[in-house]
N, C-alpha and C positions, 0 to 999 in steps of 0.2 A: 504493499499499499504506500509506504514511504517513497519507494522508487518511482511509482506511478505519479505520485504528487510532484516529485523532482522533474520528472519528464515534462508534466504540465507546465510547471513553473518556467522551465526552459523554453517551452514552446511559446508562452506569454511573452517572454523577453524577446524572442525571436521576431514575433510579430511586431511588438512596439519598436524594434530597431528597424525592421523592414519598411514599415509604414512611412516614417520620416525620409528614408532613402528614396523610396518611390516618389512621394509627393514633392520632395525638394530637388530631384532631378529635372532637367528642362522638358517638361512634358506638354507645354503649351506652346505651339509652333505658329507663327503668323502665316495666315493663308491668303493667297494672293486674290484680290477681288478688284472690281473697279467701282466699288461703293464710294459714294461722295464722303469727303471729309466734312464733318459737322460738329458743332459744339452747342450748348444751351439748348439741348434737345432730349429726345427720348426715342425709344423704339420698341417693337413687340413682333412676335413670331406667330404664325399660324399658316397651316395648309390651305390657302384659299381656293386652289383649284383641283383639290383631291387627287394628287398625283403621288402622295406619299412622301413628299419633301416639304419641310417647313419653309414658308416664304417669308419674307421681311418687310415690315413697314417702319420708315424712319422719319424724323423730322428734326430741324434745327437750324442753325446759321452757318453758312459756307465761309470761305476764306475772305469774301468782300462783305460779310455782314447780311448777305441776302437770305431770307428765310426760305426753306423748302420743305415740302411734305412728298415723299415718294414711297411707292410699293415696288418692290423687286420679287419677281418670280424665281424660285430656286429650281434651276434646271440641272439637277443632279451635281450641285456644287457651283454652277455657273449662275450668277445673279443678273437678271435681265429687267430693266425698268419697263413696267407695263404702260407707261404714259397715262397714269390715272386722272391726270388734270385735276389734282387736289390743290386747295389753296395752301401756298407755302407759310409755315407758321415756325416760330421759335419761342423759347422760354414757356414751354408748356409740357404736355403729355400726349401720349398716344396708346391706345388699348384696342385690342381685338375682342369681339363678342358676338354671339348669335342672338341679338336682341329681337329678331322677328321669328325665331325659331323655324327657320326654313332649311337649316342644315348646313349653311355656310356662314362664314365669319365677317361680320360687319366691322366698321372702323369708327372709333370715337376719338376725336383730337381736339386739343384746346391750345391756344398760344396767341402770339401777336403777330400780324402780318407786316408786309415791307413799310407801312406807313405807320406801325405802332397801334394799330386798331386790334383790340382783343376778339377773338372768335371761340366759340364752342361748337363744333360741327360734327354731325353723325352722317356717315356714308354708308349707304346700303350696298350689299354685295349681292349681284344676281349673275350667278355663273362666273365669276371671276372679273366682272365689270362693276365699277363703283359709281354711284350717283348720290348727290347730296339730298339727304332727307328734307321734307318741307317743314319739320318741327323747328321751332325757335327756341334757342337756349341762351341764357345770359352769357355774353361773351367774357372770358377771363383770360389772363396770363399770369406768369409767376405762381402757378398753381397746378392742380391735377384735376382730371376727370376719369373716373373709373366706372365700369359696370358692377352692379351688385344686385341680386335680388333680396331687397330688404324686407318684404313682406310675404316671402315664401308662397308666391302664386305661379312660379315657374318662368316668369318673365323677368328679364333683365332690366332693372331700373337704372338710373344715371345719378351718381354722386358727384358733385361739382364744388370746388372750393378754389378761390384765387382773388386776384386783383382786377378791379373793373375799369381801370386805366385812371381812376381818381385816387389812388392809394386808399381805396375803400374795400375792404374784405367782403367777400360774398360766398356763402355757403349754402347750398340747397340740395335737395333730392328731387329728381324728376320721376314721377311715378309713370311706369310703363302700362298704358291702358290697353295694350293690343292694338291691331289694326293700324300700326304706324303712328300711334297717338301717345303723347306724354303729357302730364300735367305737373306743373311746379307745386312741391309741398314745402312748406316752411316748418320745420320741427324746432326752431328756436337755436339751431347751431350758431355759434359766433361766426362773424365774417372774418376769415383768416387769409392772409397772403403769404407767399413763399410756402404754399400749403404741401403737406404730404398727407395722403389718404391711404388707409388700409382697411380690411375687413378679415374677420375670422370669428369662430364660435368659441370665445374664451372661456364661457361658463358651461359649454357642452349641453345646451338645452334644445338645440335643433334650429337655430337662427343665427343670422350673421350680425355680430357686433361690430362697431365702428371705431376707429382710431384716427384722431385728427390732430394735427400738429402745424406750427407755423407762427407767424407774427400777427398779433392783434393790435397794431397800432404802438409799436415800440417795445411791448411786452412779449415774451415768448411763451408758447403755449403747447401742451400736449395733454389731450383728454380722451378718456375712454368712455364710450356710450353703449350701455347694455340694451340690446333689442329684446323686446317681448313681443314678437309677432307683429312688428311694425310700430311699436310705441318705444320711444328711446328714453333712456334715464342716464344722466351722467353718473359715473361711478367714482367716488373719491379715492384717489391713488397718490402714491408718492412719486409718480413718473415726472422727470424733470422736463420743463418746457424748452423746446429748441427751435431755432430759426435757420434758414438756409440749409436744411437737413432733409432727413428721410426717416421714416419710422414704418415698422411693419410687424405682423405677426409671424412667429416662427416656433416650432417645437424643437428647441435645440437639444433637450434632454431625453427625448423619446418617451416621455411619461404619458403621452396621449392628450395633453391639453396645450393650448397656445401660449407661448411666452412672448415677450416683446422686445425687439431690437430697435435702438434709437441712436441716430447719428445727427450731428449738426453743431451749430454754435449755441453756447449757453449765454446768459446774460452778460457775461464779461467779454462775449465775442471770442471765446476760447473753444475750439472744436473739442467735442466729446463723443465718446461711444459708450453706450450702456445696454445691458441685457437686465431685464426684469423677468425673475422666474415665476410662473403660475403654479402655485401650490395645489391646484385642483379644487380648492374651496372659495375661490373668488379673490385670494389675496395674492398680491405681486410684490415680490422681494428682489432688491437689486442684487446682482451676482457680479462680483469684481473679476474681470477677465483680462485686464491689462491690454486691451486692443487700442491702438492709436485712433484717437478722434479725428474725423474729417468733417469738412463743410463743403458746400457747393458741389455736392455728388450724390451717390446714392449707395444702397446696399441691395444686393441680389443673391438669391439663394439657390443652390443646387448641390446635390450630393455627387460632386464632380470626380470623386475617386471610387464611387460605387461600392462603398463599405457599409451602406445603410444608414449612415449618419448624415445630417444636413451640414454642409459646409456654406461658405459664403465669399463673395467679392466685395471690397469696398474701393471706392475711387473718390477723389476730391482734394481739398486743400488741408494741410496739416496745421498743427498749432506752431507758435514761435514765428519763423521766417515765412511761413505760409508756403512751404514746399509741396508740389503737387505730388500725389501718390496714387498707385493702383496696387492693391494687395489682395492675394488669395489666403483665406484662413481655413485650414482644415480641422475638423472636429476630431479631438484626440480621444473620444469615447469615454472620457472620465469627468466630463463637465466642463471643459475649457477648449480653447482654440489655439492652434500654433500657426504662425506665419508660414507660407510656403515660398520658397526662394525661386520665384519665376521672373524672367526678364520680360516684365509688362511695360508698356508705354505709361509714364505717369501723366496724369491728366487733372484738370479741374473744370469746373462748369461741365461736369462730365455725367455720364451714364453707362451702366453695365448691364448686360442681359445674357441669360443662359438659354442654349438650345442645341439639340443634336441635329446640326444642319446637314451633316454628311452621312446620317443613318448608320453610324458604326457602333452604336450602343452606349456612347459617353456623352456627357454634356460639354459642349464647346462655348466659348466666351466671345462676346462682342463688347469692344470698348469704344466710346466716342467722346470727345471733349477738346479742350484746349491743351496742348502739349507744352512743354518747356520752351519750345521755339516761339511760342506765342501764337501759333496757327492752329485751326482745327485739325483733328486727326480721327480717323476711324480705322480701327484694327480689328480684325476677326482672327481669332486663335483657335487653331485645331487641337483638340485634347487627344494626345497620343498615349495616354496611360494604358489603355488596353492592349495597344500593339507593342508596348514595352513590357508585357508580361504580368500587369496587375490583373488579378482575376476578379471580375465584378460579381455582384450578387446575382443569383438566378432571378428572372422575372417573378412577381408575386402571384399567388393562386387567388382565384375568384372567391368572394364571400360565399356563405352558406346559411341555411336556416332562414328563410324569408318569411315574413308575416306582414299583414296590414290590418289596420282597425280604425274605425271612426271614433272621434271624441268631439260631439257636438258637430261644428261645421269644419273640423280639421281632420285630415287624413294623416295617420302616422304610418310610415313604412319602416319595417326593422329588418335587421340582418346580423349576422355573427361574422367575425373574421375567420378565415381558414385556418385550422390548427398547424398547417404546414408552413404558414409564412414566417420567415426568419427575422423580419424587422420588428417584432413585438407590436407595441402601440404606435409606432411611427410610421403608419401607413394611412392613406387616404383613399376616398371612394368617390366615383362618378355614378350618379343615379340618372337612369333614362326612364321617361314615362311618355307613353303615347297612346293614341286611340285606335292603332292597328298594330299587329304583330311586327316587331322590329323597328317601330316608328318612334320618333322622339319629339313630336310637335308640342307636347305639354312641358316637359323638361328636357332641355338640350344638353347634351354632353360635349366635351372637348376632345372627342375620340371617335375613331372609326367603329360603327355598331358591329360590323361583321368580324374585323380583325382584333379590335381593341386598341389599335395604334393610336398613340396621342397625336392629335391634330393641331394642339396648342399647348406649349409647355406650361402646365399649370398644376396646381395641387388640387384639382378636381373641383366639382360644383357643390359639394357637401363638406369638405375638409376631412376631419378624422371621425366624425360622428358616425356610430353604427345604427342611426336612425335618422329620418328627416321628416319634417311636417310640410304638407301642402295645404293651402287654403283656396277657397273660391272654385272648387271643381264642380263642374255642372253634372247632372245625372247622366251616366254613361257607363260603358265597360272600358277598362284600361288595361295596358300592358306595360310591364316594367321590369328592369333588371339593373344589376349594379356590377360594376368591376372595381378591382383593387389597384392603386398607384403607389409606387415606392418613392423615396426621396430623390431618386435619380430620374424620375418621370418614366420609369418602366412600369407597364401596365399589363394586368392580366386580360385574358378575354372576359366578355361579359358572362355573367352566370346564367344558366338556364332561365328563360323568361317566366315570369310569373304574372298573375292577372288579379284584379279586383273590380268591384263594381260599386258605384255610387248610387244610393236611392234614398233620398231624405225622407225620414219618417217623422221628424219633429216639425219645424218651421223653416220656411225658405225664403230669404230675402229676395225681393222683386225690384228694388230700388238701390242704386249705388250709394255708398256712404259719402259724407261731405268732408272736406278737408280738416275742419276743426275738432273733429272727434273720430273715434273708431269703435267698432263694436264686434262682438262675437255672438253667434246665434247657437242656442242650445235648446233642447226640447222643452225644458221647464223655465226658461229664462232668457232674456237678452242682456248681455253684459256690455255697458257703455264705458269707454275709456276716454277720458278728457283730461286736459291740462288746465281747464277753466272751470269755474263754479257756475251753476245755472240750475235749471229745472227741466224735467221732462213731464209729458203728459200723454196718456194712451187714449186713442179715440177709436170708436167703431167707424166703419166705412161711411156711415150716414152722419158723422160729426158729433155723436154722443160721447162725452168724456167718461171714461171708465175708472181711471185711477191716475194718480200724478205722484211725483217724489222729487227729491232734490238731487242734482247733479253736482257731486263733489270732485275733488282733485284725485286722479287715478281711476279706479273702478266703482261703478254704481250698478246695481242689478235691477231689472224690471222683471218682477215674477210673472209668469204666464200660467201658473197653477190656477185651476178653476175657470179658465177662459175658454169659451167654446170655439170650435173650429170656424174659420172665416178670415176675411181680410180686415187688418187694422192698420192704424196709422200712429206711429210714435213720433212725437214733436219734441225736438231737443232745442232749448233756448239758452243762450249765454248773454252776457252783456252786450257783445259785439256781434254775435252770430245766431242764426236759427236754421234749422233744417228739419225735414220730415222723412222719416224712414217707413216706407210701406213694406208690409210683409203678409204672408199667407201662413196661418196656423193650420196645419192638417190634422 
């Protein structure tokens, strides 16, 4: 037994020695492209033409300060400008997402044009051809615009924050109504400039919580907002406010919940880097990891050495003399990170992004920004770890043990991880829901339905939860499945398809909610959710008042016990608003 233990100890030592050797050798090699050199921009990857290769969208300012927005088709490693005729922008962000659930990836972009006018634009993808949506969004720059399904209806909404040209921050959610229509919703988020936006389910309750950081008029800000099915509550935390930075969710310790990474300037204009560990009970504690803080750049995550642990890249300006830096940090598997000695171009006003552009099974790195020469530079690095003898993890297995159930007007989908997965809790899931076998018109995934191949390098549409909640489904038969994704964006096939049916037996709403309140429909009650005080009154369809009550902060219940079947009208009044909800009790 003692000899066996010694052999195991020697093996552990050998692994710990070999890992630094492999990740500190020069495994990231510049890849020759004709991509434009840009700074003050952003980029994103998606397979826009379904050929199995990740295509690239990028924005930013070129060497003469001219803004551009381009989409490049990846033809087996050769990048070809598709001449999409997009408005050139800089000082903003760019994201792919299937907002119209037609199976291809649309483009959301914000920033300022050649005349410094801010824009927020949505481009619809029709078989690889992009056209501007007729929706109007507040134009912003020095900020971000991202897709996120905040209300769990399967439709990607838009979360937008930045400067409106008057140094006045603007932060809003645009609710996706379907049929190419959005409505602006004001949840009371503060207006922030130099914004960073991120989402993740930090409390593992089946919906996306939001993280917002940036400048709120000379003071730096980082706040976490808990989402309760579309109602947001600010959570008191000890997270430091940052400006000119970047913040995001990441499970760095593989314990199954989202931690927070934070980078940027503190109030003394000193660049910082911090990790806040989630203990699983809603508490966030700072973990000291000794990583160099940067500003005017970003953080990007990928398991680039395929060992099952998330790593990351940072780029931006360092403290002191403000030297430009681009650094890879690999996860040492014991709760901290080590820098990897790679000869990467040092940048500021920069952006980094991971994607397996050459389909060789590992994550490659794109860097763009201002180099030490003072000029914009774009460099794509090919990851050669796998070809140098590093053995990656095997692809994960699909989940098992599916079930579905209704809770009031909410559908809960559940599954279990495969017992054969080697990454423990550090795995993610894509959920597909459609009205026909193999379809995804209700909940679209970022992967090929048949092969499971990732079409957009993302940690899935439901993160690490082993359940998800959908609202607002109509009465119908549905088909659904789930796949598993590991930290290197390697994905399983979708599990065998399951079905469920929706048939409301309690009450069914037949009029949409208004912006100043939310509601949940149950068999015995209507639950009202409001951030303002007021009153409610319940009327029969012929105008006779049946009962009334007070509308308080948070949740108020309208009991339906003892009320006969039929059509009713619920009137909600606050000091500034009023609305009527019409419903049928069955």
